[in-house]
N, C-alpha and C positions, 0 to 999 in steps of 0.2 A: 231771373230768379237769383236771389242772393245766396251765398254759401250757407248751407244748413237750412235753407228755406225761410229764414227769418227776414221779416221786412226791415227796410231801413228805418231808423228812428226808434226802433225798439217797441213798436205797437204790437197789437195782438197778432199772433201767428195765424196765417191763412189756413184754411181747412186742408186736409190731406188731398182732397179732390182738386182744389185750386193749385196746390203745389205740384201735383202730378201733371196737370194740364200745362202749367208754366214750364216744367221740365221737358215735356214733350215738344213744346214750342221752341225751347232753347236748343234741343237736339236737332230739330228740323232746320232751324236757322243756321246752326253751325255746320251741319252736314252739307247744306247747300253752299255755304261759304267756302268750305275747304274743297268741295268738288270743283268750284269755279276758280279758286285762287291758289290752289296748290302749285308749287314750283314745277311739278311734272305735268300739270293739267293745262287747261281745264279738262275735266272728265265728263263724259255722258253718264247717265245712270247705268247704262249697260256696261260701259268701260270700267267704272268703279266697281260694279257688282262682280265683273269677271276678275278684276284685280284682287278683290277682297275674298272671293270665293263665297259670295252670298247671292241671293236672287235679286234681280232687278226690281221685282215686285216689292220685296222687303224694303229696299232703299226708297222706292217711290212712296210707299206708305209712310215711311219714317219722315220724309220730306213734306208730306201733305199737311194741310192746315190743322187737321185733328191729330196728326202724329200717329204713332203706333207704339205698342209696347215691345220695343226691341229687346232682345236678350243681351246679356252681358257678352256672350260669345260673339254675337254679331258686331257689337260696338268694338270689341277687342280685335276682331278680324279687320274691320275698317281702319282702326288705328294702326295696326301692324302693317297693313298694305300701303299706308300712306307715310310710314316712318314717324308716326306720332307716338312719342314714348310714354305719354301720360293719358290714360283713358278718361281721366277727369276733364279732358279737353271739352267733352260734350256737355258737361254738367256744371263746370265752374268758370265763371267769367274771367277771373285772373289767369287761370291756366290757359284758357282759350286765347287770351291776348298774348301771353308769353310764348306759347308754342307757335302762334302765327308769326310773331317777331323772329323767333329762332329759325323757322322754316324760310322766311323771306330773306333774312340776312341782309347785309349791306348791299349785296349785288343787285337785288331786285329793284332797289331804288335807282340804280344806275343803268339797269337794263341788261346786265351781263352776268346772269346767275351762274351759268356753266363755267365761264372763264374765272369768275371770282372764286368758285369752289375749288377749282384746280390750283389757283394761286394760293389760297389759304392752306390747302393740303401740302403744296410744295414748301411753303414757309414752315409749316409744322414739321415736315420731314427734315428740312434743313436744320431746324432747331434741335431735333432729336439727334441727328448726326453730329452736330457741333457739341452737344452735351456729352455724347458718347466719346468723342475725341478728347475732350477735356478730362473726362473721367479716366480714360486710358492713360493719358499723360500723367495725371496725378498718381495713378497706381504704379506707373513705371518709376516715378521719383521716390517711392517708398524704399527705405533701406531693406536689404535682403533679409535681415533677421526679423523684420516685422511681418513678413509674408510667409505663411505656412502652406504646406500641402504641395501636391504635384503641379499646381499651376503657377508656382513661383517663377519669376522671370528667368532665373538662372537655370531652371530645369526645362525650359522651352528650347526647341531646336533652333 
């Protein structure tokens, strides 16, 4: 289904029933995909249901060929439990592709997801510490008359 339910090429818009059917099929396909391909998975229906705090039956019906009318609450619980920041993941193809790319990250291509996440976090923390050190140094180089208040360098022990 295309964003807004409009067909490609600008033709006549499908009926509401056709758009609902297509949306249910999209949700079912994406739910199956994330359940099988999530970095912390794959998950069984029971495992994802427990993680999201929803019933296995609800997820099973959502993944069925006919789909089911999931509530927004259920979709949001599943998103939250899987670390998916955008609920449109289940309805918008571009969001689906981007979130999968973000979840996979470069590590999944190399097979070392956990190690790569630790390395990225370590680099990020190192950058933060380096930036803080440079800021501290720049503040210490300020002339005393430009610094006001009790935190001025000359008032520290």
